[in-house]
C-alpha angles and dihedrals in degrees: 000000000000092000087058093047092050089058096049093045088068088048093055095040092057091047091053094047100044091113092060112108096232090060093045093050098046096043096207115223093210095061113127111206121204088243092062099035112057096073103120139027088250091057090048091049092051091049090051091054087053090063092060091061089084085085099049108013109157092324092299099084120126092272095030100062123328103053093028100059114012115039104039103064151110102050136135088275105052141003136190115259090237140067102227137059137045091308090061100046089260105126142093138191092295095064111127093210092057090047093050091049091051094046094045093055095049092044089060095039083060092050090050090051092050090049092052092047091054106034093094091059104077123074104242146131106303094220091052090048090057092049089054091049092049092051092048091048091048093050093048089049093049092051090051087050091056089048102047093042088055101035108021112213113032138160113282110216116181098167129060123255135192091245128036090216118087123210100190106012117144120227116246121219115256087238090060090042090056091047088058092044091054092045093053097042094047089050089049093051089065095049110039123087121269112251090256097048098047099061088191139140114277092254088073121088119247130184089259091053092052090050093050094048091047086055087055096046092052092049089054090051092050090056137058128348101014093035091194094163091180086075092073088079093054091044089054094046095050093046090047090054088056092051097042093051084071090214098116135059141163119262107246096233114055094198092049088056090065094042086055091052093053089048096045088241093150121214104186096180089070107016094056099171128014137181100236121217102163135044109242097225130071131307081037096221108213126215113252125250119028091329115194102020094191091068094048099039112025096049144075109302122246136164095198117098092202093065093028135280112254129169120239092237113120139046130187120248129243088246096057093051093043088052093067092054093084090078119026091196094064106124092197092073098071092038104046091040110048110234088196144051129213113254108188099184100064099046091241103112099192111047114181115243089209142355090283088235105166099210113127095243095056093045089061094041096052100042093098118115098357124149135220112273107181096102112050120186095197088082094056116120098219114081133232095036100216131167091301113078125199093191112129121228124223113237093175130017129184088235087063092051091051091051092047090051092051091048094049090046092052092049091051103037109007126246099327126161093271094057095043094048089051093055092045089061093072094038097052092044084058092049093253131144116266121249117240137205099205112027142358138167090232116048089218088069094050116094111199105163146006095270093053092050091046087057092048090052091049092052095042093051086057096048092047105035104030116149093013094113099255104095100082092052091043090056091047095050092048088053095237105098097109096043090045094057092044088053092050089054089057090050091052089056098040091052097040084237122147093334089180090072094058090086092046093053093043088061089074115120136160092268092070091070083085134033117241118260103254115260089232090063092045091052096047102037114065091196097050120120127202121233118256111275097020 
């Protein structure tokens, strides 16, 4: 599959760059124009696969580099082991990473537009044509979702152009962008295959995936900055459709879930949608470039390619470790936060950082200097595990759908039995005590009102979904991003923990709810407008 994708990446790259002078001057003879390409169903299928490279393109796709490591921190879960750069709230509109993110999104939006304009050309099965159309509509909508959630108002382009850069393109309000996202995704939901019918790799979109992402989109719309609280109903309904279809389930063993991801042992009932970086069959062809950036960046560092090369970039916060203290039986603690480091000189790869005593006091005492442990390269199939990782990354898990359902249910009807039972599914899978609405031996486990359950949801999402690139946007939509980082700075100081991060976290300001519009766009597009504060 990836060999095919690599071919089609070149096809789409040339399409998106034809306005560049060097292409116009050289007039390449190997250029394949859309007019000459969409002749058969096979060509359409190959072009469709090309659209998915937005997630893993040459190691710099949205989940292979840009999104994975540079625009999702700092939070109250993880921070960059540095004090400068985009990871540390030290950037402006000239930042190259932000510009690359913007350009990358619009290049693939242009590819989606070109695909949609040409999909009616080939002679092919009509049902399959509509499936293809639905996938392309969804992918375009998802990229717009990533754009507007990070930048706010952006240009809305629904037709292909020779260049991805606009000269006089007006910005569309985020409210209108979201309306288009809902329209395209809802249309796609009626066209794409059901999860049982598709029989495809987890990178491909299914009906259940579309429903789950629609729940996520509606939750974002219900929160800051749109505050369209009527969307809680739609978020609940879409999540409920996923649950009621009875096609998804949690894997019983939380740790095995992540071992499976490293091994490409797919479990579609929970890992509903993944960014794919390695073909699942021998010879385990790996995507070029850095591949799955999560496994190389947000993990326990190692310089040894036998155990798996990992950069020493990220550390866990005091708050994340402290969050697990409420229930000492939570298996996610010693998996999501690595209780070891790699010592390559002694021959013992995993050396405990402490005695692994699970008492609450020691869990606080020994939090200092620990790394994320959720993604572990030692389980990857390809050896040696060098600076290119084939580990897939989950974009949507069923656990997230359950928690979104519980959150929306609480906002609509308070902490009823439905909401609490949904939340308890992830807790009991992790070995934790259930939450109760009437009585409990520990007041922490007693949910008495909507606010206390909202807090429980916010904490459980962190325990379950940490390092999965959703926390920053969660904090923003809840309207607590700025205060959360300021509180974290206080915790650093109070616990004499990573005091060097205090200045980084104190940089937070309201403007950081959105990224700056890249200076390259401001310079080229006469109608572009910069976000407030930038």
